[in-house]
N, C-alpha and C positions, 0 to 999 in steps of 0.2 A: 633564508628559506631552509627548513630542515624537513626532509622527507623520511627521516628515520622514525618509524612508528614507536611511540612510547611503550615502555614495558607494561604498563597497566592495560594498554590496548591489546598487546600481544597475549596477555593473560586472559583478558576478556574473550578474545577470539578462541583461545584454546579451551576455555571452560564451556562456552556455548557449543563449540564443535563437538566436545566430548558428550554433551547431553543429546544434541541432535543426531550425532553419529550412532547412538544406541538405537535409534529408530531407523534412520537412513532412507535411501531412495525407494527401496522395496515397500516399506511401510507407507510412504507418501503415495506411491503409485497405486497401491491397493485401495487406499482411502479415496483417491481421486477418481478411480474407475467406478467406485460404488457411490460417489458423492456423499461421503461420510466425513464428519468433522474429525480433526486431528486432536481430540481432547487430551489424550495422554501426553503428547508432546507439549501442548499448551500448559498443562498443569505442571509438568516438570520444569519448564522454563520459568513459570511463575513462582514455584516453590524456591527456586534458587535466586530469585530477584531480578531476572533478566527482562521480564515484560515491563517492569517499572523502572528501568535503568535511567530514564529521562524524567521521571516524576520526582518532585521535590522530596527531600529526605523527611521533612516534617509531616509528610502525608504517606509515609511508608515506602517511598521510592528510593532509587539509588542516588538522586541528587546530581546526576551527570547531565549530559545534553543529547542533542539529536545525533551528534557524531557517534556516541556510544550505542544509541538505538539502531543507527544504520549498520554498525558492526554486527549487532545481534541479528538483524534482518539478513545481512550478507552471509553470515556464517551458518545460520540454519539452512539457507538455500544452498550453500556450498556443500552441505552434507546431504543434499537431495530432498530437502523439506522446505520449499518456499511457501510462506504463510501469508496470504493476503490480509488476514485480520491484524497482522502486525502494523500494516499501514493504517487501517481504519480505526481500530480500537486504541492502539498504543500511540501512534503518531498523531492522527487528527484529533480524536476525542480526548486523549490524554492531555495533549498540548492545549486544546481549547478550554477544557475544564480547569486545568491548572492556572491558566492565564486570566480567564474571564469569569470563572465560576464564583459563586458566593462562598463564604466560609463553610456554610452547611453543605453545599454541593461538593466542595473539595473533600470534606470529611466523609461524606457518604460514598463518594465514587472512587476517589483516587487510591486509597489503600487497597480496595478490592480489585481495581484495575491492575495495580502493581503486583498483587499476589496471584493474579490469574483467576480469582474467584468469580469475576464477572467480566463481561465484554459490553462495550458501548459502540454501536455502529453509527454510520453517518448517512443521512438522507438529504441529498441536494438535487440529484438528477431527476429531471421530469421528461415525459415523452415528447412534449412539444417545444421545450426550451433548449434542449441539447446542451451546449456549452455556454449559452448566453444566460448568465445568472440573472441579468436584469429582467428577463422574460419569465421568471418563475411565476406560476399562478397559484400555488398553494398559499392560502391565506391564514393568518391568525388574527381573529377579531376579538378585541377586548370586550368582555361582558362582565361587568362588576369585578370581582376578584379573580376571574378566570379568563382564559382565552379559548376561543372555539376554532379548531383547525379544520380546514376543508381543502381538498385537493388530492393530487396523485403524485407519487414518487415512483421512479422506475429504475431498475437495475440496482437495487440496494443489497449490498453484500451482507450475509451472515445474520439476517434478522432472526432466524430460528435458533441462533446461538446466543443472542443478546438479551441482556436484562433491561437495556434502554436503547432508544434510537435518538440520536441528536439530529433534530429536524430543522431545516432552514425554511422559513416561511416569510411571506410578505406581511408587514404590519403597517404599511402606509406607502406614500409616494413622496419623493423629493420634489417640492414645488419648483425648485430652480431648474432641475434637469429632466423631470418627468420619470426618472428611474425609480425602481422599487426601493423602499426602505425595508431591509431584511432584519430578522431576529432569529435567534436560536432557542430551541426548546428541547428539554429532555422528556421524552415520551415513552411510557411503558408499552411494549408490543401487545400486551393484552388489554390496553385501554379500550373502553366501550366506544364503538364507532370506528375503530381502526381494524381494517381487514388486510391481511397479508396473503398474497397469492404467489405461489411458487412460479418462477419464471424459468422454464426449461431452457438450458443452453447446451450446445453440442460439446463445448470445451470440457475436458475431463479435469475437474477441480474438486477439492474437498468442500470448499465454501459454496453455498447455494445462493442464488440470486432471487430477488423478490420484487413484486410490484406492490406498493402500499396505497390503500385508499383511505382517506381521512374524511369521515362524514360526521361533522359536528363533534369532533374529539375534544373533550374538555380537559384542559391542563391548568393547574394553578399558576398564579404569578410567580410562585417560588420555583417553578420549573423553567423560567426564563433564564438563559445563560447570558450574562453580560447585560448591556444596556439596550432597551428596546430601540430598534431602528439603526443600531450600529453594527448589524450583522454582516454587512458587506466587508468591512475591514476585518472583522473577526474571522470570517470564512477564509479570507486570503492569508491570514496568519496561519491557518491550518492547512492550506493547500500546498505551501512550500514543503512542509514536513512530509506530506503524503507523496509528493513527487520525489523527494530525496530518498525516502525509504523505499519507494517503488524502484528507483534506480539501484539501490543497494541490493534488493532482491534479485534484480536482473543480473547484476554483477555476480552474485552467488550462483544463480542458475547457469550462467555462462561458464564459470569456473568448474562447476560440477559436471556439466555436459562434456567439457573438454577433457577433464580428467578421465571420465569414463571412455571417451573416444580414444584417447591416447593409450590407455591400458589395452583396449581391444586391438588397436592398430599395432601394438608391440607384440601381442601374443597370437594374433590370428595370422597363420601362414598359408599362402597360396603360391603355387609354383616355386616352392622351395625357399621362400623368404617372407618375412613379416610384411603385411600389406602397408604398414607405416613407412616402409622404405620407398614407396612410390610417391613421387611428388604430386601426382593427381589427388592423393589423399592428404599428404603431409602439409602441402601449402595452404589449402583451405582451413585446416586446423590452426596452422601458425598465424594466418591472417586473422582468424577469429580471436586468437589469444591476444594479439596486438590490440584489437578493438576493445576487448573486454578490459584490458589493463588501462587503456586510455580513458574509458568510461569510469573506471574506479577512481582515477585521479580527479575527474570533474565532480564525482559524487562526494569525495572527501572535501573538496573545496567548497561545495555548496553547503554541506553540513557545518563546516567550520564558520562560514559566513553567517549562517543562521544563529549558531551558538554565540557568536560575538556581536550580535545585534546589528550586523551590516546588511545592506540590501542583498537578498539572496534569490530574487526572482529569476534573473537571467541565468545564474549558475544552476539553480534547481531545474529549470526547464531544459537547459543544455545537458545536464546530467541524465535526466529522465530520457531524453531523446537518444543520446549516445548509448546508454545502457540497454534500452529496449532493442535498439537496432543490433547491438553487439550480441545480446543474449539470443535473439532469434537466429542470427547467423551462426552462432556457436551450436545451438541445438540442431539446426538444419545440417551443419557439417558433421555433427556427431551421429545423427540418424543416417546420413549418407555413408559415413565410415562403416557403420554396422550393416549396410546393405539391407537385405530383407529382415534381419534381426532388429533393425532400427524401429520397425513397426510392431515387434513382438511385445506382448504385455510383460513378458519375463524381464525385458531389459529396461522397462520403465521410462523411456525417453519421450513418448508422445504426451504424457501429462506435463512435461517440462515445456514442450512446444506450446501447449494450451496456455500456460500462464505467461510465457514470453509473448505470445501473440496477443493475449488480452492486455498486457501492460504496454504494448505498442499503441493501443487505443486509449486505455484508461490509465490513470485518472484524468489525463488530458491527451488528446490525439497529437500525433506527430505533426499534422498540418497546422494545428493551432500553435504548437511550439515554434514552428518555422515562421508563422505569422508574427508571433511575439518577437522573435529575434529580428525579423525584417523591420518592424516598426520601432522597437526600443533600442536595439543594438546598432542598427544600420541607419535609422532615421528615415526610412522609406515611408511613402504615404500610406494612410490607412486603407485597408481593402473593404472595410464595412463601417 
C-alpha cells in the first residue's frame, strides 16, 4: 500500500487550485447569494481541460479516471468554490454518455462537455418516488420512430445552464419482478411539451433547482442512451461517480472552512491572546480536521475502486456519508470560531454551510447510506 500521492496528481491539484484560487471564496459567496451561475470559473476549468479529465482522450478529454475528476472537485472546493455541476455534468452525464452512448452521441456531447462549452444535467428524482427508483412514474412510450415522455421530475439541478437533460424514464415492466424497466434519454430543455419551473430553495447556492413537467415530449430513438430497458444498471453506474465526487466536494469544503477558521483563530486576539489558544475553539477545529482527512482517505479508496473496475458501491456510500458529516462539522466549527462574523456575508461561510447541508441529503441521504451498510456490509435483514 502506497499512500504517497503521485507527482501527476500533485501537479493536477496545484493547477486546479491556481485557477480556482483566482476566483476564490468571495467570488463563490457573491454568486451563491445572488443565485447566479459561476460561468467564468467553469469556462476557465474547461479551457484548461479539467472538466473533461475523466473523458476518453479520443473524445477530447484527458483520458484519466474518476480519481482525477475527484481531485478537480476537491481542489475547486478547497479554494472556496464548490461546484455542484461537476457532480452532475462531469461525473454522472459524462460517465454515462462515455460508457453507454452511441458513437454519434459521444462525438456530439463529450468534446463539448470536456471543453466546458456545454453542460448536461441529470433528471431522475420525482416528487412521489423519493429514493425508490423502481417507483418512477415518468414514462417513455414508443410511437413509431419516436418516444413520448410524460411525467414530472423534481429538484433537478442546473436546467437553466444545460444544453441537454439526461432523463430517466419507465419504458416497461419486468415481468419476473414487477419492477420498472428504465431507459435514459437526452432531451433538450426547450423541447416542445417540456416546462421547467424554478424551484425556490433557501440554501444559498449558485446552481438553481427546477421541477420539470413532460407533456408528450417527443424524442427520437437516436436520443436513447444505451439499450432500452437497461437503464437501471446504467443509472447505478452513474450514481457511484456522483457520490464519490460529492464526497470530494465535501472534503474540499471542509479543508477550505478549516483553513479560514484557523487563520481567523490565529489572528483574532481577545484578552491579550489569540482565540485559537483556547481549547474550546481549537479542539472542535482539530476534531473536524481529523474527520475531514479520514473522509478524504475513503473518497480516494472509492474512486480507485471505480477506476479499477472493482465493486465501489460500499466505499462510495461510506465516502459520501463520512465526507458530508465531516464538511458540515467543519463549516459549523468555522462559523462558531468566527462568532458573529461567521454569519457575515463578508466572510462567506454560510454558502459553504448550504452546500454541505445539501450534500448530507443528496444525492443520497445519510439514512439510505446507513441502510445500505446495514444490509450489504453487515448482512442485516431488509427494512423494506
